[in-house]
C-alpha positions as CSV (number, residue, x, y, z in Angstrom):
1,X,1.5,-21.4,92.1
2,X,5.1,-21.8,91.9
3,X,7.2,-23.0,94.8
4,X,6.7,-20.6,97.8
5,X,10.4,-20.7,98.7
6,X,11.4,-19.9,95.1
7,X,9.2,-16.8,95.0
8,X,10.3,-15.4,98.3
9,X,14.0,-15.6,97.5
10,X,13.7,-13.5,94.3
11,X,14.8,-9.8,94.5
12,X,11.5,-8.1,93.8
13,X,9.2,-10.1,96.1
14,X,11.8,-9.8,98.9
15,X,12.1,-6.0,98.4
16,X,8.3,-5.8,98.3
17,X,8.0,-7.5,101.7
18,X,10.7,-5.3,103.1
19,X,9.0,-2.1,101.9
20,X,5.8,-3.2,103.5
21,X,7.7,-4.0,106.7
22,X,8.6,-0.4,106.9
23,X,5.2,1.1,106.3
24,X,1.7,0.5,104.8
25,X,1.8,1.3,101.1
26,X,-0.2,1.2,97.9
27,X,0.6,-0.9,94.9
28,X,1.8,1.9,92.5
29,X,4.1,3.3,95.2
30,X,5.6,-0.2,95.8
31,X,6.1,-0.7,92.0
32,X,8.1,2.5,91.9
33,X,10.2,1.6,94.9
34,X,11.1,-1.8,93.4
35,X,11.5,-0.5,89.8
36,X,9.1,-2.9,88.2
37,X,5.9,-2.7,86.4
38,X,2.5,-2.1,88.1
39,X,1.2,-5.4,86.7
40,X,4.1,-7.4,88.1
41,X,3.7,-5.7,91.5
42,X,0.0,-6.5,91.7
43,X,0.7,-10.1,90.8
44,X,3.2,-10.4,93.7
45,X,0.7,-8.7,96.0
46,X,-2.0,-11.1,95.0
47,X,0.2,-14.1,95.8
48,X,1.2,-12.6,99.2
49,X,-2.5,-12.1,99.9
50,X,-3.3,-15.7,99.0
51,X,-0.6,-16.9,101.4
52,X,-1.7,-14.7,104.2
53,X,1.5,-12.6,104.3
54,X,-0.2,-9.2,103.8
55,X,-3.6,-7.7,104.2
56,X,-5.4,-5.2,102.0
57,X,-7.2,-2.2,103.4
58,X,-9.4,-0.3,100.9
59,X,-8.9,3.5,101.0
60,X,-10.8,6.2,99.0
61,X,-8.8,5.8,95.8
62,X,-6.2,3.2,96.5
63,X,-5.9,-0.2,98.2
64,X,-3.3,-0.1,101.0
65,X,-1.2,-3.2,101.9
66,X,0.5,-4.0,105.1
67,X,2.2,-7.1,106.6
68,X,0.3,-9.6,108.7
69,X,1.8,-11.3,111.7
70,X,2.8,-14.2,109.4
71,X,4.3,-11.7,107.0
72,X,6.4,-10.1,109.7
73,X,7.7,-13.5,110.8
74,X,8.6,-14.4,107.2
75,X,10.4,-11.0,106.7
76,X,12.4,-11.5,110.0
77,X,13.5,-14.9,108.8
78,X,14.4,-13.6,105.4
79,X,16.5,-10.9,107.0
80,X,18.3,-13.5,109.2
81,X,19.1,-15.6,106.1
82,X,20.5,-12.5,104.3
83,X,22.6,-11.6,107.3
84,X,24.1,-15.1,107.5
85,X,25.0,-15.3,103.8
């Protein structure tokens, strides 16, 4: 896996975390919100799951994703960094 810091500072992963910070979502909805392909979105979500930043809840037809406590802390810190730039 690439450097964790490098991944989080890119636009799409950062927007994905922000979207999940607002509400629980499913992958196709996240890909539409961030204007990227479904495959790219699922790759990002997989990396976030591996790092423990999000959790997956299986629904009837879709898998829903939400931030973990660690994910919320990372999102807060990213927001602070953006604010100070």
